[in-house]
PyMOL Python script that loads the backbone (N, CA, C, O; Angstrom):
from pymol import cmd

cmd.read_pdbstr("""\
ATOM      1  N   UNK A   1     -18.532  -0.075  26.485  1.00  0.00           N
ATOM      2  CA  UNK A   1     -18.928   0.913  25.512  1.00  0.00           C
ATOM      3  C   UNK A   1     -17.981   0.821  24.315  1.00  0.00           C
ATOM      4  O   UNK A   1     -16.780   0.607  24.485  1.00  0.00           O
ATOM      5  N   UNK A   2     -18.513   0.980  23.125  1.00  0.00           N
ATOM      6  CA  UNK A   2     -17.672   0.947  21.937  1.00  0.00           C
ATOM      7  C   UNK A   2     -18.120   2.038  20.983  1.00  0.00           C
ATOM      8  O   UNK A   2     -19.229   2.563  21.090  1.00  0.00           O
ATOM      9  N   UNK A   3     -17.257   2.366  20.067  1.00  0.00           N
ATOM     10  CA  UNK A   3     -17.517   3.434  19.114  1.00  0.00           C
ATOM     11  C   UNK A   3     -17.499   2.859  17.706  1.00  0.00           C
ATOM     12  O   UNK A   3     -16.561   2.155  17.333  1.00  0.00           O
ATOM     13  N   UNK A   4     -18.526   3.154  16.928  1.00  0.00           N
ATOM     14  CA  UNK A   4     -18.581   2.721  15.537  1.00  0.00           C
ATOM     15  C   UNK A   4     -17.996   3.809  14.652  1.00  0.00           C
ATOM     16  O   UNK A   4     -18.301   4.990  14.816  1.00  0.00           O
ATOM     17  N   UNK A   5     -17.162   3.403  13.720  1.00  0.00           N
ATOM     18  CA  UNK A   5     -16.613   4.356  12.760  1.00  0.00           C
ATOM     19  C   UNK A   5     -16.751   3.776  11.361  1.00  0.00           C
ATOM     20  O   UNK A   5     -16.609   2.573  11.143  1.00  0.00           O
ATOM     21  N   UNK A   6     -17.027   4.660  10.436  1.00  0.00           N
ATOM     22  CA  UNK A   6     -17.154   4.248   9.039  1.00  0.00           C
ATOM     23  C   UNK A   6     -15.755   4.088   8.459  1.00  0.00           C
ATOM     24  O   UNK A   6     -14.930   4.997   8.559  1.00  0.00           O
ATOM     25  N   UNK A   7     -15.483   2.926   7.847  1.00  0.00           N
ATOM     26  CA  UNK A   7     -14.151   2.686   7.310  1.00  0.00           C
ATOM     27  C   UNK A   7     -14.139   2.545   5.799  1.00  0.00           C
ATOM     28  O   UNK A   7     -13.078   2.585   5.177  1.00  0.00           O
ATOM     29  N   UNK A   8     -15.321   2.379   5.203  1.00  0.00           N
ATOM     30  CA  UNK A   8     -15.418   2.273   3.755  1.00  0.00           C
ATOM     31  C   UNK A   8     -16.483   3.233   3.261  1.00  0.00           C
ATOM     32  O   UNK A   8     -17.471   3.485   3.950  1.00  0.00           O
ATOM     33  N   UNK A   9     -16.279   3.769   2.059  1.00  0.00           N
ATOM     34  CA  UNK A   9     -17.303   4.656   1.512  1.00  0.00           C
ATOM     35  C   UNK A   9     -18.405   3.884   0.797  1.00  0.00           C
ATOM     36  O   UNK A   9     -19.478   4.432   0.543  1.00  0.00           O
ATOM     37  N   UNK A  10     -18.155   2.629   0.472  1.00  0.00           N
ATOM     38  CA  UNK A  10     -19.154   1.780  -0.154  1.00  0.00           C
ATOM     39  C   UNK A  10     -19.941   1.041   0.924  1.00  0.00           C
ATOM     40  O   UNK A  10     -19.469   0.848   2.044  1.00  0.00           O
ATOM     41  N   UNK A  11     -21.149   0.635   0.554  1.00  0.00           N
ATOM     42  CA  UNK A  11     -21.986  -0.112   1.494  1.00  0.00           C
ATOM     43  C   UNK A  11     -22.254  -1.514   0.995  1.00  0.00           C
ATOM     44  O   UNK A  11     -21.636  -1.974   0.035  1.00  0.00           O
ATOM     45  N   UNK A  12     -23.167  -2.180   1.644  1.00  0.00           N
ATOM     46  CA  UNK A  12     -23.464  -3.566   1.301  1.00  0.00           C
ATOM     47  C   UNK A  12     -24.161  -3.712  -0.043  1.00  0.00           C
ATOM     48  O   UNK A  12     -24.325  -4.829  -0.534  1.00  0.00           O
ATOM     49  N   UNK A  13     -24.573  -2.598  -0.645  1.00  0.00           N
ATOM     50  CA  UNK A  13     -25.149  -2.687  -1.985  1.00  0.00           C
ATOM     51  C   UNK A  13     -24.068  -2.877  -3.041  1.00  0.00           C
ATOM     52  O   UNK A  13     -24.375  -3.205  -4.187  1.00  0.00           O
ATOM     53  N   UNK A  14     -22.802  -2.675  -2.667  1.00  0.00           N
ATOM     54  CA  UNK A  14     -21.678  -2.910  -3.569  1.00  0.00           C
ATOM     55  C   UNK A  14     -21.456  -4.424  -3.673  1.00  0.00           C
ATOM     56  O   UNK A  14     -21.369  -5.114  -2.657  1.00  0.00           O
ATOM     57  N   UNK A  15     -21.365  -4.931  -4.904  1.00  0.00           N
ATOM     58  CA  UNK A  15     -21.237  -6.379  -5.128  1.00  0.00           C
ATOM     59  C   UNK A  15     -19.981  -6.960  -4.477  1.00  0.00           C
ATOM     60  O   UNK A  15     -20.006  -8.088  -3.987  1.00  0.00           O
ATOM     61  N   UNK A  16     -18.904  -6.213  -4.469  1.00  0.00           N
ATOM     62  CA  UNK A  16     -17.658  -6.721  -3.866  1.00  0.00           C
ATOM     63  C   UNK A  16     -17.856  -6.939  -2.370  1.00  0.00           C
ATOM     64  O   UNK A  16     -17.500  -7.990  -1.837  1.00  0.00           O
ATOM     65  N   UNK A  17     -18.415  -5.959  -1.710  1.00  0.00           N
ATOM     66  CA  UNK A  17     -18.631  -6.086  -0.267  1.00  0.00           C
ATOM     67  C   UNK A  17     -19.645  -7.188   0.018  1.00  0.00           C
ATOM     68  O   UNK A  17     -19.451  -8.019   0.904  1.00  0.00           O
ATOM     69  N   UNK A  18     -20.704  -7.177  -0.736  1.00  0.00           N
ATOM     70  CA  UNK A  18     -21.773  -8.148  -0.516  1.00  0.00           C
ATOM     71  C   UNK A  18     -21.283  -9.579  -0.707  1.00  0.00           C
ATOM     72  O   UNK A  18     -21.533 -10.438   0.139  1.00  0.00           O
ATOM     73  N   UNK A  19     -20.600  -9.835  -1.790  1.00  0.00           N
ATOM     74  CA  UNK A  19     -20.197 -11.216  -2.096  1.00  0.00           C
ATOM     75  C   UNK A  19     -18.986 -11.670  -1.308  1.00  0.00           C
ATOM     76  O   UNK A  19     -18.931 -12.816  -0.862  1.00  0.00           O
ATOM     77  N   UNK A  20     -18.028 -10.797  -1.134  1.00  0.00           N
ATOM     78  CA  UNK A  20     -16.794 -11.244  -0.472  1.00  0.00           C
ATOM     79  C   UNK A  20     -16.924 -11.190   1.041  1.00  0.00           C
ATOM     80  O   UNK A  20     -16.824 -12.217   1.714  1.00  0.00           O
ATOM     81  N   UNK A  21     -17.140 -10.031   1.564  1.00  0.00           N
ATOM     82  CA  UNK A  21     -17.121  -9.897   3.016  1.00  0.00           C
ATOM     83  C   UNK A  21     -18.310 -10.571   3.679  1.00  0.00           C
ATOM     84  O   UNK A  21     -18.129 -11.387   4.583  1.00  0.00           O
ATOM     85  N   UNK A  22     -19.507 -10.250   3.250  1.00  0.00           N
ATOM     86  CA  UNK A  22     -20.688 -10.779   3.930  1.00  0.00           C
ATOM     87  C   UNK A  22     -20.821 -12.285   3.773  1.00  0.00           C
ATOM     88  O   UNK A  22     -21.088 -12.980   4.753  1.00  0.00           O
ATOM     89  N   UNK A  23     -20.642 -12.803   2.570  1.00  0.00           N
ATOM     90  CA  UNK A  23     -20.830 -14.241   2.367  1.00  0.00           C
ATOM     91  C   UNK A  23     -19.794 -15.077   3.109  1.00  0.00           C
ATOM     92  O   UNK A  23     -20.143 -16.048   3.781  1.00  0.00           O
ATOM     93  N   UNK A  24     -18.528 -14.706   2.992  1.00  0.00           N
ATOM     94  CA  UNK A  24     -17.489 -15.499   3.660  1.00  0.00           C
ATOM     95  C   UNK A  24     -17.554 -15.350   5.171  1.00  0.00           C
ATOM     96  O   UNK A  24     -17.324 -16.313   5.903  1.00  0.00           O
ATOM     97  N   UNK A  25     -17.864 -14.154   5.641  1.00  0.00           N
ATOM     98  CA  UNK A  25     -18.001 -13.963   7.082  1.00  0.00           C
ATOM     99  C   UNK A  25     -19.132 -14.817   7.633  1.00  0.00           C
ATOM    100  O   UNK A  25     -18.999 -15.415   8.701  1.00  0.00           O
ATOM    101  N   UNK A  26     -20.239 -14.876   6.912  1.00  0.00           N
ATOM    102  CA  UNK A  26     -21.370 -15.692   7.361  1.00  0.00           C
ATOM    103  C   UNK A  26     -21.028 -17.179   7.358  1.00  0.00           C
ATOM    104  O   UNK A  26     -21.445 -17.915   8.252  1.00  0.00           O
ATOM    105  N   UNK A  27     -20.279 -17.619   6.365  1.00  0.00           N
ATOM    106  CA  UNK A  27     -19.871 -19.033   6.347  1.00  0.00           C
ATOM    107  C   UNK A  27     -19.019 -19.361   7.562  1.00  0.00           C
ATOM    108  O   UNK A  27     -19.173 -20.426   8.161  1.00  0.00           O
ATOM    109  N   UNK A  28     -18.118 -18.451   7.931  1.00  0.00           N
ATOM    110  CA  UNK A  28     -17.283 -18.695   9.104  1.00  0.00           C
ATOM    111  C   UNK A  28     -18.110 -18.701  10.383  1.00  0.00           C
ATOM    112  O   UNK A  28     -17.890 -19.533  11.264  1.00  0.00           O
ATOM    113  N   UNK A  29     -19.059 -17.779  10.487  1.00  0.00           N
ATOM    114  CA  UNK A  29     -19.909 -17.717  11.680  1.00  0.00           C
ATOM    115  C   UNK A  29     -20.811 -18.934  11.802  1.00  0.00           C
ATOM    116  O   UNK A  29     -21.098 -19.385  12.911  1.00  0.00           O
ATOM    117  N   UNK A  30     -21.255 -19.464  10.685  1.00  0.00           N
ATOM    118  CA  UNK A  30     -22.236 -20.552  10.695  1.00  0.00           C
ATOM    119  C   UNK A  30     -21.660 -21.880  11.170  1.00  0.00           C
ATOM    120  O   UNK A  30     -22.412 -22.777  11.552  1.00  0.00           O
ATOM    121  N   UNK A  31     -20.351 -22.015  11.150  1.00  0.00           N
ATOM    122  CA  UNK A  31     -19.741 -23.285  11.515  1.00  0.00           C
ATOM    123  C   UNK A  31     -19.602 -24.233  10.336  1.00  0.00           C
ATOM    124  O   UNK A  31     -19.196 -25.383  10.501  1.00  0.00           O
ATOM    125  N   UNK A  32     -19.944 -23.745   9.134  1.00  0.00           N
ATOM    126  CA  UNK A  32     -19.795 -24.547   7.917  1.00  0.00           C
ATOM    127  C   UNK A  32     -18.341 -24.990   7.752  1.00  0.00           C
ATOM    128  O   UNK A  32     -18.062 -26.107   7.317  1.00  0.00           O
ATOM    129  N   UNK A  33     -17.433 -24.099   8.107  1.00  0.00           N
ATOM    130  CA  UNK A  33     -16.004 -24.403   8.077  1.00  0.00           C
ATOM    131  C   UNK A  33     -15.535 -24.452   9.522  1.00  0.00           C
ATOM    132  O   UNK A  33     -15.685 -23.473  10.253  1.00  0.00           O
ATOM    133  N   UNK A  34     -14.979 -25.559   9.937  1.00  0.00           N
ATOM    134  CA  UNK A  34     -14.537 -25.736  11.312  1.00  0.00           C
ATOM    135  C   UNK A  34     -13.113 -25.216  11.491  1.00  0.00           C
ATOM    136  O   UNK A  34     -12.150 -25.875  11.101  1.00  0.00           O
ATOM    137  N   UNK A  35     -12.989 -24.029  12.085  1.00  0.00           N
ATOM    138  CA  UNK A  35     -11.676 -23.461  12.388  1.00  0.00           C
ATOM    139  C   UNK A  35     -11.736 -22.817  13.763  1.00  0.00           C
ATOM    140  O   UNK A  35     -12.806 -22.465  14.258  1.00  0.00           O
ATOM    141  N   UNK A  36     -10.568 -22.672  14.368  1.00  0.00           N
ATOM    142  CA  UNK A  36     -10.481 -22.042  15.681  1.00  0.00           C
ATOM    143  C   UNK A  36     -10.749 -20.547  15.563  1.00  0.00           C
ATOM    144  O   UNK A  36     -10.630 -19.967  14.484  1.00  0.00           O
ATOM    145  N   UNK A  37     -11.110 -19.937  16.671  1.00  0.00           N
ATOM    146  CA  UNK A  37     -11.455 -18.513  16.696  1.00  0.00           C
ATOM    147  C   UNK A  37     -10.297 -17.631  16.196  1.00  0.00           C
ATOM    148  O   UNK A  37     -10.517 -16.660  15.472  1.00  0.00           O
ATOM    149  N   UNK A  38      -9.086 -17.976  16.583  1.00  0.00           N
ATOM    150  CA  UNK A  38      -7.920 -17.202  16.138  1.00  0.00           C
ATOM    151  C   UNK A  38      -7.778 -17.269  14.616  1.00  0.00           C
ATOM    152  O   UNK A  38      -7.461 -16.270  13.969  1.00  0.00           O
ATOM    153  N   UNK A  39      -8.015 -18.458  14.054  1.00  0.00           N
ATOM    154  CA  UNK A  39      -7.942 -18.622  12.605  1.00  0.00           C
ATOM    155  C   UNK A  39      -9.065 -17.848  11.918  1.00  0.00           C
ATOM    156  O   UNK A  39      -8.848 -17.249  10.865  1.00  0.00           O
ATOM    157  N   UNK A  40     -10.262 -17.857  12.505  1.00  0.00           N
ATOM    158  CA  UNK A  40     -11.381 -17.098  11.949  1.00  0.00           C
ATOM    159  C   UNK A  40     -11.036 -15.615  11.863  1.00  0.00           C
ATOM    160  O   UNK A  40     -11.320 -14.955  10.864  1.00  0.00           O
ATOM    161  N   UNK A  41     -10.422 -15.108  12.921  1.00  0.00           N
ATOM    162  CA  UNK A  41     -10.040 -13.698  12.938  1.00  0.00           C
ATOM    163  C   UNK A  41      -9.024 -13.388  11.842  1.00  0.00           C
ATOM    164  O   UNK A  41      -9.114 -12.352  11.183  1.00  0.00           O
ATOM    165  N   UNK A  42      -8.065 -14.279  11.649  1.00  0.00           N
ATOM    166  CA  UNK A  42      -7.063 -14.076  10.596  1.00  0.00           C
ATOM    167  C   UNK A  42      -7.695 -14.160   9.214  1.00  0.00           C
ATOM    168  O   UNK A  42      -7.360 -13.371   8.331  1.00  0.00           O
ATOM    169  N   UNK A  43      -8.595 -15.096   9.023  1.00  0.00           N
ATOM    170  CA  UNK A  43      -9.289 -15.231   7.737  1.00  0.00           C
ATOM    171  C   UNK A  43     -10.101 -13.974   7.464  1.00  0.00           C
ATOM    172  O   UNK A  43     -10.049 -13.430   6.361  1.00  0.00           O
ATOM    173  N   UNK A  44     -10.858 -13.504   8.466  1.00  0.00           N
ATOM    174  CA  UNK A  44     -11.650 -12.289   8.292  1.00  0.00           C
ATOM    175  C   UNK A  44     -10.779 -11.087   7.973  1.00  0.00           C
ATOM    176  O   UNK A  44     -11.145 -10.259   7.139  1.00  0.00           O
ATOM    177  N   UNK A  45      -9.631 -10.983   8.629  1.00  0.00           N
ATOM    178  CA  UNK A  45      -8.711  -9.882   8.348  1.00  0.00           C
ATOM    179  C   UNK A  45      -8.213  -9.948   6.906  1.00  0.00           C
ATOM    180  O   UNK A  45      -8.169  -8.929   6.216  1.00  0.00           O
ATOM    181  N   UNK A  46      -7.841 -11.135   6.455  1.00  0.00           N
ATOM    182  CA  UNK A  46      -7.371 -11.300   5.079  1.00  0.00           C
ATOM    183  C   UNK A  46      -8.471 -11.017   4.065  1.00  0.00           C
ATOM    184  O   UNK A  46      -8.222 -10.414   3.021  1.00  0.00           O
ATOM    185  N   UNK A  47      -9.680 -11.450   4.372  1.00  0.00           N
ATOM    186  CA  UNK A  47     -10.812 -11.173   3.488  1.00  0.00           C
ATOM    187  C   UNK A  47     -11.039  -9.662   3.401  1.00  0.00           C
ATOM    188  O   UNK A  47     -11.244  -9.120   2.315  1.00  0.00           O
ATOM    189  N   UNK A  48     -11.002  -8.997   4.541  1.00  0.00           N
ATOM    190  CA  UNK A  48     -11.227  -7.553   4.557  1.00  0.00           C
ATOM    191  C   UNK A  48     -10.144  -6.817   3.764  1.00  0.00           C
ATOM    192  O   UNK A  48     -10.452  -5.908   2.994  1.00  0.00           O
ATOM    193  N   UNK A  49      -8.892  -7.201   3.946  1.00  0.00           N
ATOM    194  CA  UNK A  49      -7.795  -6.556   3.213  1.00  0.00           C
ATOM    195  C   UNK A  49      -7.933  -6.801   1.709  1.00  0.00           C
ATOM    196  O   UNK A  49      -7.703  -5.892   0.911  1.00  0.00           O
ATOM    197  N   UNK A  50      -8.302  -8.008   1.322  1.00  0.00           N
ATOM    198  CA  UNK A  50      -8.516  -8.317  -0.098  1.00  0.00           C
ATOM    199  C   UNK A  50      -9.673  -7.506  -0.659  1.00  0.00           C
ATOM    200  O   UNK A  50      -9.613  -7.015  -1.786  1.00  0.00           O
ATOM    201  N   UNK A  51     -10.719  -7.372   0.132  1.00  0.00           N
ATOM    202  CA  UNK A  51     -11.881  -6.601  -0.294  1.00  0.00           C
ATOM    203  C   UNK A  51     -11.497  -5.139  -0.517  1.00  0.00           C
ATOM    204  O   UNK A  51     -11.927  -4.531  -1.497  1.00  0.00           O
ATOM    205  N   UNK A  52     -10.696  -4.574   0.378  1.00  0.00           N
ATOM    206  CA  UNK A  52     -10.254  -3.182   0.208  1.00  0.00           C
ATOM    207  C   UNK A  52      -9.440  -3.023  -1.073  1.00  0.00           C
ATOM    208  O   UNK A  52      -9.591  -2.028  -1.783  1.00  0.00           O
ATOM    209  N   UNK A  53      -8.583  -3.989  -1.373  1.00  0.00           N
ATOM    210  CA  UNK A  53      -7.791  -3.942  -2.604  1.00  0.00           C
ATOM    211  C   UNK A  53      -8.690  -4.004  -3.836  1.00  0.00           C
ATOM    212  O   UNK A  53      -8.474  -3.273  -4.803  1.00  0.00           O
ATOM    213  N   UNK A  54      -9.693  -4.874  -3.802  1.00  0.00           N
ATOM    214  CA  UNK A  54     -10.622  -4.974  -4.930  1.00  0.00           C
ATOM    215  C   UNK A  54     -11.441  -3.694  -5.094  1.00  0.00           C
ATOM    216  O   UNK A  54     -11.713  -3.276  -6.220  1.00  0.00           O
ATOM    217  N   UNK A  55     -11.834  -3.072  -3.994  1.00  0.00           N
ATOM    218  CA  UNK A  55     -12.572  -1.812  -4.071  1.00  0.00           C
ATOM    219  C   UNK A  55     -11.699  -0.705  -4.666  1.00  0.00           C
ATOM    220  O   UNK A  55     -12.186   0.131  -5.426  1.00  0.00           O
ATOM    221  N   UNK A  56     -10.423  -0.702  -4.322  1.00  0.00           N
ATOM    222  CA  UNK A  56      -9.494   0.282  -4.904  1.00  0.00           C
ATOM    223  C   UNK A  56      -9.339   0.053  -6.401  1.00  0.00           C
ATOM    224  O   UNK A  56      -9.307   0.999  -7.187  1.00  0.00           O
ATOM    225  N   UNK A  57      -9.242  -1.222  -6.783  1.00  0.00           N
ATOM    226  CA  UNK A  57      -9.133  -1.539  -8.222  1.00  0.00           C
ATOM    227  C   UNK A  57     -10.400  -1.114  -8.945  1.00  0.00           C
ATOM    228  O   UNK A  57     -10.328  -0.594 -10.059  1.00  0.00           O
ATOM    229  N   UNK A  58     -11.550  -1.324  -8.338  1.00  0.00           N
ATOM    230  CA  UNK A  58     -12.818  -0.912  -8.936  1.00  0.00           C
ATOM    231  C   UNK A  58     -12.863   0.610  -9.099  1.00  0.00           C
ATOM    232  O   UNK A  58     -13.286   1.110 -10.141  1.00  0.00           O
ATOM    233  N   UNK A  59     -12.431   1.338  -8.080  1.00  0.00           N
ATOM    234  CA  UNK A  59     -12.399   2.802  -8.179  1.00  0.00           C
ATOM    235  C   UNK A  59     -11.476   3.262  -9.306  1.00  0.00           C
ATOM    236  O   UNK A  59     -11.811   4.179 -10.055  1.00  0.00           O
ATOM    237  N   UNK A  60     -10.324   2.626  -9.419  1.00  0.00           N
ATOM    238  CA  UNK A  60      -9.373   2.992 -10.486  1.00  0.00           C
ATOM    239  C   UNK A  60      -9.964   2.704 -11.867  1.00  0.00           C
ATOM    240  O   UNK A  60      -9.755   3.463 -12.813  1.00  0.00           O
ATOM    241  N   UNK A  61     -10.697   1.608 -11.968  1.00  0.00           N
ATOM    242  CA  UNK A  61     -11.309   1.237 -13.230  1.00  0.00           C
ATOM    243  C   UNK A  61     -12.343   2.284 -13.654  1.00  0.00           C
ATOM    244  O   UNK A  61     -12.414   2.655 -14.826  1.00  0.00           O
ATOM    245  N   UNK A  62     -13.135   2.751 -12.705  1.00  0.00           N
ATOM    246  CA  UNK A  62     -14.177   3.734 -13.023  1.00  0.00           C
ATOM    247  C   UNK A  62     -13.556   5.090 -13.197  1.00  0.00           C
ATOM    248  O   UNK A  62     -14.261   6.061 -13.470  1.00  0.00           O
TER     249      UNK A  62
END
""", "prot")
cmd.dss("prot")
cmd.show_as("cartoon", "prot")
cmd.util.cbc("prot")
cmd.orient("prot")
């Protein structure tokens, strides 16, 4: 059993989330880039952290 929690106020309609998180995550899942599972997890974590920083910058800009 697992619990889902909302961690961002923006959704996939936001260009930052759509282009950064979804596209790169899909490339990693597809096998387009050959990396070990541990490396995939680290890449996804870094992508997510970068995405959060960009979303904060976007909020500050607006």
